[in-house]
C-alpha positions as CSV (number, residue, x, y, z in Angstrom):
1,M,-60.1,-11.0,-116.4
2,G,-61.9,-8.1,-113.7
3,E,-64.0,-5.9,-114.0
4,C,-64.7,-4.8,-118.3
5,L,-66.6,-1.8,-119.4
6,V,-69.7,-2.2,-120.9
7,I,-71.6,0.3,-122.7
8,T,-75.1,-0.3,-123.3
9,Y,-77.8,1.3,-125.7
10,W,-81.0,0.7,-127.4
11,N,-80.4,-0.1,-131.0
12,E,-83.4,1.8,-133.3
13,E,-82.5,-0.5,-136.2
14,D,-82.2,-3.8,-134.5
15,R,-84.9,-3.0,-132.0
16,A,-82.9,-4.6,-129.3
17,F,-80.8,-3.0,-126.5
18,I,-76.8,-3.7,-127.5
19,A,-74.2,-4.4,-125.0
20,E,-70.9,-3.5,-125.9
21,V,-66.9,-4.2,-124.6
22,P,-65.3,-1.8,-126.1
23,E,-61.2,-3.0,-124.5
24,L,-62.6,-6.6,-126.1
25,P,-62.3,-6.1,-130.0
26,G,-65.7,-7.2,-131.2
27,C,-67.0,-8.7,-127.7
28,A,-70.7,-7.7,-128.3
29,A,-74.1,-8.7,-127.6
30,D,-77.6,-8.0,-127.7
31,G,-81.3,-8.6,-125.7
32,A,-85.0,-7.6,-125.8
33,T,-84.0,-6.2,-122.8
34,Y,-81.4,-4.4,-120.7
35,Q,-80.8,-6.8,-118.1
36,E,-80.5,-9.6,-120.6
37,A,-77.9,-7.4,-123.0
38,L,-75.4,-7.3,-120.0
39,A,-76.7,-11.3,-119.3
40,N,-75.5,-12.4,-123.1
41,V,-72.9,-10.1,-123.1
42,E,-71.1,-12.0,-119.9
43,V,-71.4,-15.1,-121.6
44,V,-70.0,-13.4,-124.3
45,I,-67.2,-12.1,-122.4
46,Q,-66.4,-15.7,-121.0
47,E,-66.0,-17.0,-124.2
48,W,-63.7,-14.0,-126.1
49,T,-61.4,-15.1,-123.1
50,E,-61.7,-18.5,-123.7
51,T,-60.8,-18.0,-127.1
52,A,-57.8,-15.4,-126.7
53,K,-56.7,-18.2,-124.1
54,E,-57.1,-21.2,-126.9
55,L,-55.5,-18.7,-129.5
56,G,-52.3,-18.1,-127.3
57,R,-53.9,-13.9,-127.7
58,P,-53.0,-11.7,-125.5
59,I,-56.2,-10.5,-123.0
60,P,-56.4,-6.6,-122.4
61,E,-56.2,-6.0,-118.9
62,A,-59.8,-4.5,-117.3
63,K,-59.9,-0.8,-117.3
64,G,-62.7,-0.8,-114.5
65,R,-65.7,1.3,-114.8
66,A,-66.3,4.4,-116.3
67,V,-66.9,7.5,-114.5
68,S,-69.4,10.5,-115.4
69,V,-68.9,13.9,-113.8
């Protein structure tokens, strides 16, 4: 899998940074810091793809980065 779009934001209710991967349903992680959330979501992406392969499910092609204009 190539580069995935990761959306990272602060969640006041959870008092944590959240990193979500919209291309992979249910793929998200949190962390006390922005960097920790990104590191955690990298692990979750790997686990998500491994599980999809084991179950014979398709793995979406990475769409790459979003660009703001």
